[in-house]
C-alpha positions in Angstrom: -33.4 -15.5 -2.9 -33.4 -17.3 -6.6 -32.2 -20.3 -5.0 -34.8 -20.3 -2.0 -37.7 -19.8 -4.7 -35.8 -22.6 -6.7 -36.7 -24.8 -3.8 -40.0 -23.7 -2.8 -41.2 -24.6 -6.7 -39.2 -27.7 -7.1 -41.5 -30.7 -8.1 -39.6 -33.7 -9.3 -36.4 -35.4 -8.2 -34.7 -33.9 -11.6 -35.4 -30.6 -9.9 -34.0 -31.2 -7.1 -30.8 -32.8 -8.5 -30.2 -29.7 -10.6 -30.9 -27.6 -7.5 -28.1 -29.4 -5.8 -25.6 -28.9 -8.7 -26.5 -25.2 -8.1 -26.2 -25.2 -4.7 -23.0 -26.9 -5.0 -21.3 -24.1 -7.5 -22.9 -21.4 -5.2 -21.2 -22.7 -2.1 -17.9 -23.4 -4.0 -18.1 -19.8 -5.2 -18.9 -18.9 -1.6 -15.7 -20.4 -0.6 -13.4 -18.9 -3.1 -14.4 -15.5 -2.3 -14.0 -15.5 1.5 -10.9 -17.5 1.4 -9.0 -15.6 -1.5 -11.2 -12.7 -2.8 -13.9 -12.0 -5.0 -11.5 -10.7 -7.7 -8.6 -11.6 -9.7 -6.1 -8.5 -8.7 -4.5 -8.2 -12.0 -7.6 -8.0 -13.9 -8.5 -5.1 -11.7 -5.7 -2.7 -12.0 -2.2 -2.8 -14.3 -0.2 -2.3 -10.4 -1.5 -5.3 -8.6 0.6 -7.8 -9.9 -0.2 -9.7 -6.6 -0.4 -13.3 -7.1 -3.1 -15.1 -5.2 -3.0 -18.7 -4.1 -6.2 -20.2 -4.7 -7.8 -23.1 -3.1 -8.6 -26.2 -5.5 -12.5 -26.3 -6.0 -12.3 -29.9 -5.5 -10.1 -29.7 -2.6 -12.8 -27.6 -0.8 -15.5 -29.6 -1.6 -13.6 -32.8 0.0 -12.7 -30.9 2.9 -16.3 -29.9 3.5 -17.5 -33.4 2.8 -14.9 -34.7 5.7 -15.6 -31.8 8.3 -18.0 -30.6 10.6 -20.0 -28.4 8.5 -20.3 -25.0 10.7 -16.9 -25.2 11.4 -15.6 -25.5 8.0 -17.6 -22.2 7.2 -16.0 -20.6 10.0 -13.0 -21.3 9.1 -13.0 -20.0 5.4 -12.3 -16.5 6.4 -8.7 -15.3 6.5 -7.3 -15.8 10.2 -5.4 -12.5 9.9 -6.0 -10.3 12.9 -6.3 -7.3 10.7 -9.7 -9.3 9.0 -11.6 -9.1 12.2 -10.4 -5.9 13.1 -11.6 -4.7 9.7 -15.0 -6.7 10.1 -15.7 -4.8 13.3 -15.2 -1.7 12.1 -17.5 -2.5 9.1 -20.3 -3.4 11.3 -19.7 -0.4 13.6 -19.9 1.7 10.6 -23.2 0.5 9.0 -24.3 0.8 12.5 -23.3 4.3 12.2 -24.9 4.8 8.7 -28.3 3.4 10.2 -28.1 6.2 12.7 -27.7 8.9 10.1 -23.9 9.3 9.8 -21.7 11.8 10.9 -24.1 14.8 11.0 -23.8 17.8 8.7 -20.6 18.6 6.9 -18.3 21.4 7.6 -19.2 24.4 5.5 -15.7 25.9 5.5 -13.0 25.6 3.6 -10.6 25.5 6.5 -10.9 26.1 10.4 -8.1 27.4 12.9 -7.7 27.5 16.8 -9.8 30.7 18.2 -12.6 30.5 15.5 -16.3 30.4 16.5 -19.7 29.9 14.9 -21.5 27.8 13.0 -18.6 25.9 11.1 -17.1 25.4 14.5 -20.1 23.7 15.7 -20.4 21.1 12.9 -16.5 20.5 13.4 -17.0 19.7 16.9 -20.2 17.5 16.0 -18.7 15.5 13.8 -15.6 14.9 16.1 -18.0 13.6 18.7 -19.8 11.5 16.3 -16.6 9.9 15.2 -15.6 9.4 18.6 -12.4 11.8 18.8 -14.1 14.2 21.1 -16.3 13.7 24.5 -19.7 15.2 24.8 -19.5 19.4 25.0 -21.8 22.3 23.8 -18.4 24.3 23.2 -18.8 26.8 20.0 -15.2 27.9 20.3 -12.3 26.1 18.3 -10.7 25.2 22.1 -7.9 23.0 23.7 -10.1 20.2 23.4 -11.1 20.7 19.8 -7.3 20.9 18.9 -6.4 17.9 20.6 -9.4 15.8 19.0 -8.3 17.4 15.5 -5.0 16.1 16.4 -5.8 12.7 17.1 -8.0 12.1 14.0 -5.0 14.1 11.7 -2.9 11.0 13.1 -5.2 8.4 12.2 -5.8 9.7 8.7 -2.2 10.3 7.8 -2.3 13.8 8.2 0.2 16.7 9.7 -1.0 16.7 13.2 -0.8 20.1 14.3 -4.4 20.3 15.4 -5.4 22.9 12.7 -8.2 21.9 10.2 -6.5 23.1 7.1 -8.3 22.4 3.9 -6.7 18.8 3.5 -8.2 18.0 7.1 -11.4 19.5 6.8 -11.9 17.4 3.0 -11.0 14.4 5.1 -13.5 15.0 7.9 -16.4 15.9 5.2 -16.3 12.6 3.7 -19.4 10.3 4.6 -19.1 7.4 6.7 -20.3 5.4 3.7 -16.6 6.5 1.9 -15.2 5.1 4.7 -17.2 1.7 4.3 -16.1 1.5 0.8 -12.3 1.5 2.1 -12.9 -1.2 4.4 -14.8 -3.4 2.4 -11.5 -3.1 -0.6 -9.5 -3.5 2.6 -11.2 -7.0 3.5 -10.9 -8.0 -0.3 -7.4 -7.0 0.2 -6.5 -9.2 2.9 -8.0 -12.2 1.3 -5.5 -11.9 -1.1 -2.8 -12.0 1.3 -1.1 -15.0 2.6 1.4 -13.9 5.0 3.5 -15.8 8.1 3.3 -13.0 10.7 4.8 -15.2 13.2 8.6 -13.9 12.4 10.2 -11.2 10.8 8.9 -9.3 7.6 9.1 -5.8 6.0 5.4 -4.5 5.3 5.7 -1.0 3.3 1.8 0.1 2.9 2.0 2.5 0.0 -0.2 5.3 0.7 0.5 5.4 4.3 4.3 6.3 2.7 6.1 4.3 5.2 8.4 1.2 5.3 8.2 -1.0 8.7 10.0 -3.8 9.9 7.9 -6.3 11.8 9.3 -9.0 14.1 6.5 -11.5 15.7 3.9 -9.0 15.1 5.4 -6.2 16.9 6.9 -3.0 14.6 10.4 -2.6 15.7 11.5 -0.1 13.3 9.7 2.3 11.2 10.8 5.1 8.5 9.2 7.5 6.3 9.2 6.4 2.4 8.7 7.9 -0.9 6.8 5.8 -3.2 6.2 5.8 -7.3 4.9 9.0 -8.5 1.2 9.0 -10.0 1.6 8.0 -13.3 0.8 5.0 -15.2 4.4 3.8 -15.6 5.7 5.0 -12.5 2.7 4.0 -9.7 4.8 1.4 -7.3 3.5 -2.0 -7.9 1.9 -4.5 -5.1 3.6 -7.7 -4.8 5.4 -9.7 -2.1 8.7 -11.4 -2.5 11.8 -12.4 -0.4 14.5 -9.7 0.5 18.3 -11.5 -0.1 21.0 -8.6 -0.4 21.6 -5.2 0.5 24.2 -3.2 -1.4 26.2 -0.7 0.4 27.6 2.2 -2.2 25.8 1.0 -5.1 26.1 2.2 -8.7 22.8 2.9 -10.3 22.2 1.1 -13.6 19.5 3.8 -14.9 16.4 1.9 -16.1 16.1 1.8 -19.9 12.7 3.5 -19.8 14.2 6.7 -17.9 17.7 6.6 -20.2 15.0 7.1 -23.6 12.4 9.1 -22.4 14.4 11.4 -20.0 17.9 11.7 -20.8 18.2 10.6 -24.8 16.1 13.8 -25.5 18.6 15.8 -23.2 21.7 14.1 -25.0 20.1 15.2 -28.6 20.1 18.8 -27.5 23.6 18.5 -25.8 25.4 15.4 -25.8 27.4 16.7 -22.6 24.0 16.8 -20.2 23.9 14.6 -17.6 27.7 14.6 -16.9 27.2 12.4 -13.8 26.2 9.4 -15.6 28.4 6.8 -17.7 27.6 5.7 -21.2 28.3 2.1 -21.8 27.8 0.2 -25.0 25.9 -3.5 -24.7 29.2 -5.4 -23.6 29.4 -2.7 -20.5 32.4 -0.7 -22.3 32.4 3.0 -21.4 32.2 4.9 -24.5 33.1 8.5 -25.0 30.1 10.8 -25.8 32.2 12.7 -28.4 31.8 8.8 -30.5 28.2 9.0 -30.4 25.8 11.1 -32.5 23.0 10.8 -30.5 20.7 12.6 -33.3 20.3 9.6 -35.4 19.0 7.4 -32.0 15.0 7.2 -31.2 14.1 5.5 -28.0 13.2 2.0 -30.2 16.8 2.1 -31.4 19.2 3.6 -28.9 22.0 1.0 -28.3 23.4 2.2 -25.2 23.0 2.2 -21.1 24.0 4.7 -18.6 25.5 4.1 -15.2 26.3 6.0 -12.0 29.2 5.4 -10.1 29.2 5.0 -6.2 28.8 8.6 -4.9 27.6 10.9 -2.6 25.1 12.4 -5.3 24.3 8.8 -6.6 20.4 8.2 -7.2 20.2 5.4 -4.9 22.2 7.2 -2.2 24.6 4.7 0.2 22.7 1.8 0.2 19.7 -0.6 -1.9 17.8 -3.1 -0.8 17.5 -6.0 -2.9 14.5 -8.6 -3.4 14.9 -9.7 -7.0 11.7 -9.2 -9.1 10.7 -8.8 -12.8 9.4 -5.3 -11.9 12.9 -3.9 -11.0 11.7 -2.9 -7.9 13.4 -2.4 -4.8 14.0 0.0 -1.7 16.9 2.6 -1.4 18.5 5.6 -0.2 18.5 8.8 -1.9 20.5 12.1 -1.8 17.1 13.9 -2.1 16.0 13.9 1.6 13.5 16.9 1.4 11.0 14.9 -0.1 10.6 13.2 3.4 9.5 16.3 4.8 6.3 16.4 2.7 3.0 14.9 3.8 1.9 13.2 0.7 5.2 11.3 -0.8 4.8 10.0 -4.3 8.2 11.6 -6.4 10.2 8.1 -7.5 9.8 6.0 -10.8 8.2 3.3 -8.8 10.9 2.2 -6.3 10.7 3.0 -2.5 13.1 5.5 -1.2 13.8 5.2 2.5 13.9 8.2 5.0 16.2 6.4 7.4 18.5 3.4 5.3 20.9 3.5 7.5 19.0 2.4 10.2 16.8 0.3 8.4 20.0 -1.5 7.7 21.3 -1.7 10.8 17.7 -3.6 12.4 18.3 -5.9 9.4 21.8 -6.6 10.3 21.4 -6.8 14.0 20.0 -10.6 13.1 23.3 -11.4 12.3 26.0 -9.6 14.1 26.7 -7.9 17.3 28.0 -4.5 15.7 25.7 -4.0 12.9 26.6 -0.5 12.7 30.2 -1.6 12.7 29.4 -3.8 9.9 27.8 -1.5 8.0 30.6 1.0 8.1 33.2 -1.2 7.4 31.8 -1.3 3.9 30.5 2.0 3.8 34.0 3.3 4.8 35.7 2.0 1.5 33.6 3.8 -1.1 33.3 0.5 -3.1 30.1 -1.3 -4.1 29.7 -4.1 -1.9 26.9 -6.8 -1.6 26.0 -8.2 1.9 23.4 -11.3 1.9 21.3 -11.5 4.8 21.4 -14.7 6.5 17.8 -15.2 6.9 16.1 -13.6 3.9 13.0 -11.4 4.9 9.4 -11.3 3.2 8.6 -8.2 1.9 5.4 -6.6 1.1 4.4 -4.0 -1.0 0.7 -3.3 -0.1 -1.8 -0.7 -0.4 -4.3 -0.2 2.4 -6.5 3.1 2.7 -7.9 1.4 5.8 -6.4 -0.9 8.3 -6.1 -1.3 12.2 -3.7 0.3 14.4 -1.9 -1.7 17.0 -5.0 -0.6 19.3 -7.0 -2.4 16.9 -8.7 0.8 15.8 -9.2 1.7 12.1 -6.8 4.4 10.4 -7.4 5.7 7.3 -5.4 7.3 4.1 -6.0 8.7 1.1 -6.7 6.9 -2.6 -3.5 8.4 -3.9 -3.2 5.9 -7.2 -7.0 5.5 -7.2 -7.0 2.0 -6.8 -9.6 1.3 -4.1 -11.8 3.3 -6.5 -11.5 0.8 -9.3 -11.3 -2.4 -6.8 -14.8 -1.0 -5.1 -16.0 -0.6 -8.8 -15.3 -4.1 -9.7 -16.4 -5.7 -6.5 -19.8 -3.7 -7.2 -19.8 -5.7 -10.8 -19.3 -8.7 -9.5 -22.4 -8.5 -7.5 -20.9 -7.2 -4.1 -23.8 -5.0 -2.2 -22.8 -2.9 0.5 -24.9 -1.5 3.0 -25.2 1.9 3.1 -23.6 2.3 -0.3 -26.2 1.3 -2.8 -29.0 2.7 -4.4 
C-alpha cells in the first residue's frame, strides 16, 4: 500500500527513480522470502542449525531481467510437492475460519464410547466440520464416531483406540487458527530445505517420533524413534548430512557433558559407581578407579573420559549409524526398548534411537548385498566392533514438521514438543507476516 501511494503521489523523475529503487529492493526481498524463507533459522532457536543456501540477489535480478516476468515469479516457490499440499491446506483452513471455524469446543475433559449428551454432540459436530465424519444426528458415542475419532488420532500422532481421552480432546479443541499457524510455519520450513527427492534419503521428523527410509518418493521402511529430551541442552537439532557408515557392536564414548554432569557427581560419592563404564586418560589408556581422587575434580578440570565396551547393555545397543557432524548426533539401537511404547518419545540426550535398528540396517545394506541379513549377522556374531561403510552415502534429514502432508496429500499434525514452531511463528509475525484469521 505504501508503494502504491508513493506511485500515485510521484511528480518528478527523481520521485520515479527513487520508487524504482524501492520496488527493486521489495522485489528482491520477496524473491528471497519465497525461495529460501523469511527467517534465518539459527537466529530463531539454538536447535535450528540448518544451513540455508540463499540465492544471490544480483543473480536473482539478472535472472528476472532475462526471463518472462510472470514465469519467473511462478517459479520462485519451492517445487517440493509438500509445499503445494501445504498451500492447498492453508487456503482450505482460511476458508473454514471464514465460515466460523469448527464449532463449539468439547466441554468435557474426556469422552468414551457409549456416552451421550451435549459433549458428544460437540464432538460429533467438530468431527463433521473437520471432515472425519459424515452428516449424522446421533447424540451417542457410537461406532461411527469411534471410527472418526480413530481417523483423527491417526492424523495427529495419537494412540488410535477411538476413545477421546484428555490428549485427544485437547487436540480436537484446538481452533483452526492454531492449525493455520502450523501450516504457515511448515511452509517456511520447506523453503529452508533443498532436498533431492529423486533417490534414497532418511527422513527423521522429530515431533512425529519416526525415522523413515524413502526411495524415489516412497517410504520403503519406517520405525518408531526416541528423540532428545525437551531440555535446552538435550533437544535434537535440525540439520541435514550424509550417512556414511554403520558400526556394528559399537563401543560408547560417553559425551563429556554426560561424564561431567551425570557421572562425576556419582563418582565423587562412590568411586565404584557406573561400574559398566571404563575410565581412560587423554591418551586412551585404561585408568584404575582406585588411582583417582574424584573429589578434587570439577566439570571444568576432570581429565578423564568414560567408555562402554560392546555388550548387550551398551547404551548404543548393537548398531549405530553415522553421518559425521559437529553436533555429535547419530542414529542408534538401544537396550531400553520399553520407551518405544510411549506416545511421546522424548527421552534421549539428543541422538535418535531406533525401534527396529536391525531392520533399518538391512534396508540400507540391501543396496549393496544380496543377503543383507547375513552380511549384518556376520559382523554381529563376532561380538567385536566393526564398521561397515555404505557404498552409496545416504542423505539424512533431521526435520521438525508439526504439519506435513501424508502420501494421500492430506495434512497430518503433531504437537510442538520443543516449542520451536511457536518461536518461528512469533518471529514471522515480528518480520511483518500477517496471517489470515490469526492476527487482530
